[in-house]
VEXPA-779305 format. One record per residue (C-alpha): y, z, x; chain; residue number from 1; residue in one letter. Coordinates in Angstrom, 1 decimal. Last residue first. Example, Ala and Ser with C-alpha at 12.3 -4.5 7.8 and 13.67 -1.06 7.14 Angstrom:
<atoms>
+--------+--------+--------+------+-----+------+
:  north :     up :   east : unit : pos : code :
+--------+--------+--------+------+-----+------+
:   -1.1 :    7.1 :   13.7 :    A :   2 :    S :
:   -4.5 :    7.8 :   12.3 :    A :   1 :    A :
+--------+--------+--------+------+-----+------+
</atoms>
This chain:
<atoms>
+--------+--------+--------+------+-----+------+
:  north :     up :   east : unit : pos : code :
+--------+--------+--------+------+-----+------+
:  100.8 :   58.2 :   83.3 :    A : 184 :    S :
:   99.1 :   61.2 :   81.9 :    A : 183 :    A :
:   98.6 :   64.0 :   84.4 :    A : 182 :    V :
:   94.9 :   64.6 :   84.4 :    A : 181 :    A :
:   93.7 :   68.0 :   83.0 :    A : 180 :    H :
:   90.9 :   70.3 :   84.0 :    A : 179 :    R :
:   90.5 :   73.6 :   82.1 :    A : 178 :    L :
:   88.1 :   76.3 :   83.3 :    A : 177 :    Y :
:   87.7 :   79.4 :   81.0 :    A : 176 :    V :
:   86.7 :   82.7 :   82.5 :    A : 175 :    V :
:   84.9 :   85.0 :   80.0 :    A : 174 :    G :
:   83.1 :   87.0 :   82.7 :    A : 173 :    S :
:   81.0 :   84.0 :   83.6 :    A : 172 :    G :
:   82.2 :   80.5 :   83.0 :    A : 171 :    L :
:   83.3 :   78.6 :   79.9 :    A : 170 :    R :
:   84.0 :   75.0 :   80.7 :    A : 169 :    R :
:   86.7 :   72.4 :   79.9 :    A : 168 :    E :
:   86.9 :   68.9 :   81.2 :    A : 167 :    D :
:   89.3 :   65.9 :   81.2 :    A : 166 :    L :
:   92.1 :   67.0 :   79.0 :    A : 165 :    L :
:   95.0 :   64.6 :   79.2 :    A : 164 :    E :
:   98.4 :   66.0 :   80.2 :    A : 163 :    L :
:  102.0 :   65.1 :   79.5 :    A : 162 :    S :
:  104.5 :   66.7 :   81.8 :    A : 161 :    V :
:  107.8 :   68.3 :   81.0 :    A : 160 :    L :
:  108.8 :   70.5 :   83.9 :    A : 159 :    A :
:  111.3 :   73.4 :   83.9 :    A : 158 :    D :
:  109.1 :   76.5 :   83.5 :    A : 157 :    R :
:  106.8 :   75.6 :   86.3 :    A : 156 :    P :
:  103.1 :   76.5 :   86.0 :    A : 155 :    L :
:  101.2 :   79.5 :   87.3 :    A : 154 :    A :
:  104.1 :   81.9 :   86.6 :    A : 153 :    R :
:  104.7 :   84.7 :   89.1 :    A : 152 :    T :
:  105.1 :   88.0 :   87.3 :    A : 151 :    G :
:  104.9 :   89.0 :   83.7 :    A : 150 :    G :
:  102.7 :   90.5 :   81.0 :    A : 149 :    G :
:   99.4 :   90.8 :   82.9 :    A : 148 :    V :
:   97.1 :   89.6 :   80.1 :    A : 147 :    L :
:   93.4 :   89.3 :   81.0 :    A : 146 :    L :
:   90.5 :   87.0 :   79.9 :    A : 145 :    P :
:   91.0 :   84.9 :   83.1 :    A : 144 :    L :
:   92.1 :   81.3 :   82.9 :    A : 143 :    L :
:   90.9 :   79.0 :   85.7 :    A : 142 :    F :
:   93.2 :   76.0 :   85.8 :    A : 141 :    L :
:   92.6 :   72.7 :   87.4 :    A : 140 :    Q :
:   95.6 :   70.4 :   87.2 :    A : 139 :    L :
:   95.4 :   66.7 :   88.2 :    A : 138 :    E :
:   97.6 :   63.9 :   89.6 :    A : 137 :    D :
:  100.3 :   66.1 :   91.1 :    A : 136 :    V :
:  103.1 :   64.0 :   92.8 :    A : 135 :    L :
:  105.5 :   63.6 :   89.9 :    A : 134 :    G :
:  108.3 :   65.4 :   91.8 :    A : 133 :    A :
:  108.4 :   68.1 :   89.2 :    A : 132 :    R :
:  104.7 :   68.7 :   89.7 :    A : 131 :    I :
:  105.1 :   68.8 :   93.5 :    A : 130 :    A :
:  108.0 :   71.3 :   93.4 :    A : 129 :    H :
:  106.1 :   73.4 :   90.9 :    A : 128 :    G :
:  103.0 :   73.3 :   93.1 :    A : 127 :    A :
:  105.1 :   74.7 :   96.0 :    A : 126 :    L :
:  106.2 :   77.6 :   93.8 :    A : 125 :    E :
:  102.8 :   78.2 :   92.3 :    A : 124 :    A :
:  100.9 :   78.3 :   95.6 :    A : 123 :    G :
:   98.3 :   75.9 :   96.6 :    A : 122 :    G :
:   98.5 :   72.1 :   96.5 :    A : 121 :    V :
:   95.2 :   70.3 :   96.9 :    A : 120 :    T :
:   94.5 :   67.0 :   98.6 :    A : 119 :    L :
:   91.7 :   64.5 :   97.9 :    A : 118 :    D :
:   89.9 :   62.6 :  100.6 :    A : 117 :    R :
:   90.7 :   59.3 :  102.4 :    A : 116 :    E :
:   94.4 :   60.2 :  102.7 :    A : 115 :    A :
:   96.9 :   57.5 :  103.6 :    A : 114 :    Q :
:   98.5 :   57.2 :  100.2 :    A : 113 :    D :
:   98.4 :   60.9 :   99.7 :    A : 112 :    K :
:  100.2 :   61.6 :  103.0 :    A : 111 :    L :
:  102.7 :   58.9 :  102.1 :    A : 110 :    R :
:  103.4 :   60.6 :   98.8 :    A : 109 :    R :
:  103.7 :   64.0 :  100.6 :    A : 108 :    V :
:  106.3 :   62.4 :  103.0 :    A : 107 :    A :
:  108.2 :   61.0 :  100.0 :    A : 106 :    D :
:  108.2 :   64.4 :   98.2 :    A : 105 :    P :
:  109.6 :   66.2 :  101.3 :    A : 104 :    D :
:  108.9 :   69.9 :  101.2 :    A : 103 :    F :
:  110.7 :   71.4 :  104.1 :    A : 102 :    S :
:  109.9 :   73.0 :  107.5 :    A : 101 :    R :
:  106.4 :   71.4 :  107.9 :    A : 100 :    E :
:  103.9 :   73.5 :  109.7 :    A :  99 :    I :
:  100.5 :   72.3 :  111.0 :    A :  98 :    R :
:   97.0 :   73.4 :  110.6 :    A :  97 :    T :
:   93.6 :   72.0 :  111.8 :    A :  96 :    R :
:   92.7 :   75.4 :  113.3 :    A :  95 :    E :
:   94.1 :   78.6 :  111.9 :    A :  94 :    S :
:   96.6 :   81.1 :  113.3 :    A :  93 :    S :
:   99.9 :   79.3 :  112.5 :    A :  92 :    V :
:  103.3 :   79.6 :  114.1 :    A :  91 :    D :
:  106.8 :   80.6 :  113.6 :    A :  90 :    A :
:  106.7 :   80.9 :  109.8 :    A :  89 :    L :
:  110.3 :   81.1 :  108.5 :    A :  88 :    T :
:  111.2 :   77.7 :  107.0 :    A :  87 :    T :
:  107.8 :   77.2 :  105.5 :    A :  86 :    S :
:  105.6 :   74.5 :  104.1 :    A :  85 :    Y :
:  102.1 :   74.9 :  105.5 :    A :  84 :    V :
:   99.9 :   71.8 :  105.9 :    A :  83 :    V :
:   96.2 :   72.4 :  106.2 :    A :  82 :    K :
:   93.4 :   70.1 :  107.3 :    A :  81 :    D :
:   89.9 :   70.8 :  105.8 :    A :  80 :    A :
:   86.8 :   71.8 :  107.7 :    A :  79 :    A :
:   87.8 :   75.5 :  107.9 :    A :  78 :    R :
:   88.1 :   75.8 :  104.1 :    A :  77 :    W :
:   84.8 :   74.2 :  103.3 :    A :  76 :    I :
:   83.0 :   76.4 :  105.9 :    A :  75 :    Q :
:   84.6 :   79.6 :  104.6 :    A :  74 :    T :
:   83.8 :   78.5 :  101.1 :    A :  73 :    F :
:   80.1 :   78.3 :  101.9 :    A :  72 :    D :
:   80.1 :   81.6 :  103.7 :    A :  71 :    R :
:   81.7 :   83.2 :  100.6 :    A :  70 :    M :
:   79.0 :   81.8 :   98.3 :    A :  69 :    V :
:   76.3 :   82.8 :  100.6 :    A :  68 :    P :
:   77.4 :   86.5 :  100.7 :    A :  67 :    A :
:   77.4 :   87.8 :  104.3 :    A :  66 :    P :
:   81.2 :   87.8 :  104.6 :    A :  65 :    D :
:   82.3 :   86.6 :  108.1 :    A :  64 :    S :
:   85.9 :   85.5 :  107.4 :    A :  63 :    M :
:   87.8 :   84.5 :  110.5 :    A :  62 :    T :
:   89.6 :   81.4 :  109.3 :    A :  61 :    E :
:   89.1 :   82.4 :  105.7 :    A :  60 :    W :
:   91.8 :   85.1 :  106.2 :    A :  59 :    A :
:   94.2 :   82.2 :  106.4 :    A :  58 :    V :
:   94.2 :   82.0 :  102.6 :    A :  57 :    M :
:   96.5 :   84.9 :  101.9 :    A :  56 :    V :
:   99.1 :   84.0 :  104.5 :    A :  55 :    E :
:   98.8 :   80.3 :  103.5 :    A :  54 :    Y :
:   99.6 :   81.2 :   99.9 :    A :  53 :    M :
:  102.7 :   83.1 :  101.1 :    A :  52 :    R :
:  103.9 :   80.3 :  103.4 :    A :  51 :    R :
:  103.5 :   77.5 :  100.8 :    A :  50 :    G :
:  100.3 :   75.6 :  101.1 :    A :  49 :    Y :
:   99.1 :   72.0 :  101.1 :    A :  48 :    L :
:   95.4 :   71.8 :  101.6 :    A :  47 :    Y :
:   93.8 :   68.6 :  103.0 :    A :  46 :    T :
:   90.4 :   67.0 :  102.9 :    A :  45 :    G :
:   89.2 :   68.2 :   99.5 :    A :  44 :    V :
:   85.7 :   66.9 :   98.5 :    A :  43 :    P :
:   84.1 :   70.4 :   98.7 :    A :  42 :    R :
:   86.9 :   72.2 :   96.8 :    A :  41 :    E :
:   85.5 :   71.5 :   93.3 :    A :  40 :    L :
:   82.0 :   72.6 :   94.3 :    A :  39 :    E :
:   83.3 :   75.7 :   96.0 :    A :  38 :    N :
:   85.3 :   76.6 :   92.8 :    A :  37 :    V :
:   82.1 :   76.5 :   90.8 :    A :  36 :    F :
:   80.4 :   78.8 :   93.4 :    A :  35 :    A :
:   83.5 :   81.1 :   93.2 :    A :  34 :    H :
:   83.3 :   81.2 :   89.4 :    A :  33 :    V :
:   79.6 :   82.2 :   89.5 :    A :  32 :    E :
:   80.1 :   84.8 :   92.2 :    A :  31 :    E :
:   83.1 :   86.5 :   90.6 :    A :  30 :    G :
:   86.6 :   85.3 :   91.3 :    A :  29 :    P :
:   89.3 :   87.6 :   92.7 :    A :  28 :    V :
:   92.2 :   87.2 :   90.1 :    A :  27 :    A :
:   92.6 :   91.0 :   89.3 :    A :  26 :    W :
:   93.5 :   91.5 :   93.0 :    A :  25 :    E :
:   96.7 :   89.4 :   92.2 :    A :  24 :    F :
:   99.5 :   91.8 :   93.0 :    A :  23 :    K :
:  103.1 :   90.5 :   93.3 :    A :  22 :    G :
:  104.5 :   93.6 :   91.5 :    A :  21 :    H :
:  105.3 :   91.5 :   88.4 :    A :  20 :    E :
:  101.7 :   90.3 :   88.3 :    A :  19 :    D :
:  100.4 :   87.3 :   90.3 :    A :  18 :    A :
:   99.0 :   84.0 :   89.2 :    A :  17 :    V :
:  100.5 :   84.3 :   85.7 :    A :  16 :    Y :
:   99.8 :   82.2 :   82.6 :    A :  15 :    G :
:   99.3 :   84.6 :   79.7 :    A :  14 :    D :
:   95.5 :   84.1 :   80.0 :    A :  13 :    L :
:   95.8 :   85.3 :   83.6 :    A :  12 :    S :
:   95.7 :   82.7 :   86.3 :    A :  11 :    A :
:   93.4 :   81.2 :   88.9 :    A :  10 :    I :
:   95.0 :   78.0 :   90.2 :    A :   9 :    A :
:   94.2 :   74.4 :   91.2 :    A :   8 :    S :
:   96.9 :   71.8 :   91.7 :    A :   7 :    Y :
:   95.3 :   68.5 :   92.7 :    A :   6 :    I :
:   96.8 :   65.6 :   94.6 :    A :   5 :    L :
:   94.5 :   62.7 :   94.2 :    A :   4 :    K :
:   93.3 :   60.3 :   96.9 :    A :   3 :    A :
:   92.8 :   56.7 :   95.9 :    A :   2 :    V :
:   89.3 :   55.4 :   96.3 :    A :   1 :    M :
+--------+--------+--------+------+-----+------+
</atoms>
C-alpha cells in the first residue's frame, strides 16, 4: 500500500475554515459528523500541522470528555505521530510530536514514501503549500450549511488542480461530505 497525503477540512459553504475574525466555533461537528470523521481518521498514522492548527488540536492530548465519540477521537489522535511546521514554536506538549522549522516538499515526499499508514495535512495555509507542491492525493471537505462571508479560505486561491469525485454524503445538520482524489 502506498500512503496517501489527505487534506481534510470542515468549511463553510462559501469555503472558509475560519471567519474574518479568526473564529471557527461554528465548525464544531455534531456527534454524527464527529463519528464519521473518527472513521476517516482511524487509519491515519501521521498528522502534519501548521503551528496554529497544532495549538488547536493539542487539546486532544489531555481531553477527558465523557462522550464516547470524543473519547474515541482522543485515542485516535494520541496514537498518531505529529509533525508541526513552525519557525516560532519553542517546544511541543504532546507525545509523538516533533517540530520542523520549514515545509520542505522533498522531505514530505520522503515521509509519504516511507509511511505505512496515511498522513493528513491540517491547517489551510500548510495544506495550500502541500497542494501547490503536488503532494496532496486526496481532499476530504465537510461543507456546513453556513455562509461566513470571508476569512481563512479552506483551499488555496492560486492552485489549479484537477479532481475526481470519489464519494459524497449528506450528514446530519445539513453537512455535506465531499471526497476527491487529485487527478494524475
